[in-house]
N, C-alpha and C positions, 0 to 999 in steps of 0.2 A: 487459407486458413494460417499458413506460417505468417502472414502480414498481420493478422488479427491477434495471434499471441505475441509478436514481437511488439505491437503497440500496447499490449497489456504489460509486458516487461518494461517498456520504455515508460509507461506511466508510473509504474512502481518506483523505477529508478530516479525520476525526475522528484518524486515526492521525498525520496531519501536524500538527494541533493539539497532539495529546499531545506529540509530539517537541518542538515549539518550547516548550510550558511546561516540559518537563523540562530543555531548555537554559537557559531563562531562571532556573529555581529553582536549577541547578547552579552558576551563577557569580553573584558579587556585581556590582551596578551594570550589569546588562545593560539597555540601553535598547531597548524596543519599535519594530521598524522594520515598519511596517505594510504597505508593498510587498513586502517579503521575506514577510511573515506571510501576506498574501494569495496570493503566487505558490506558496509551499510548500504551502499547503492546497489551491490549485487543482491543483497538479501531481500531489499525493498522491490528490486525488480523481479526477484523470483514471487514474492507475495502478490504483486501486480499480476504477473502471468498467471498464476494459481486462481486468483479472483476472477480474471477474463476465461478461463477454462471452466470455472463453476459457472458463471454465467451462461456462457455459451452452451455447457452442458445440461442446464436447466431448460434450456430452450425459452428463456425469457423473451418477451416481445414487446414492443412499444406500438401505440396506436397508429402513428404516423409513420413508423419505420417497418419496413418488411422484414428486412434481414439486420442482423448486428454488422455493424461496420467497424473498421479500424479506429475511427473517431471515438465510439462508445467504448471500444476497448481501452483506449487510452485514459478515458475518463474512470472506467473500472479499475483500471491497473492503478491511477492516482488515488483513488479512495479505498484501495483493497485492503489495506492494514485495518481502517476503520470497520470494512464489511466484515473481515474474518474476526475481528476482536469483538464485535456485536453478536455476531452469530455463535461464537464461544460462550459469551455471558449468557445467552438466552440458553444455550443448550446445558449449561452448567448451573442455570438459575441463581447467578450471582450477579448483583448490579455493578460491583467493582471487583477487577480481577486480582489486583494486588493492593492489599491494604497496607498503609504506613503503621510503624509501630508508634505508639504514643509516647512522648517523652514525659518522665515525672518531674 
């Protein structure tokens, strides 16, 4: 069970690291802020762990897979942020979580 949740955390952390790398490569002169990097990676990992916990708690099964493996937890952890955001949007009945202010 510990391995399952660790894989969920790792999937979320990988998602956070990839997001920061994409940001750093998209703009010139981006200076690495290690505290921000650690915070984003940890929060993303916790979101991944939470997503894996939710899927495990729901008892979701797949046709060909009898039990949820750490590999599935890694995938769920990676996609966890999107998963939780979409559940929140469904519950709040809002297609967009944050609307941008229109410039005049």
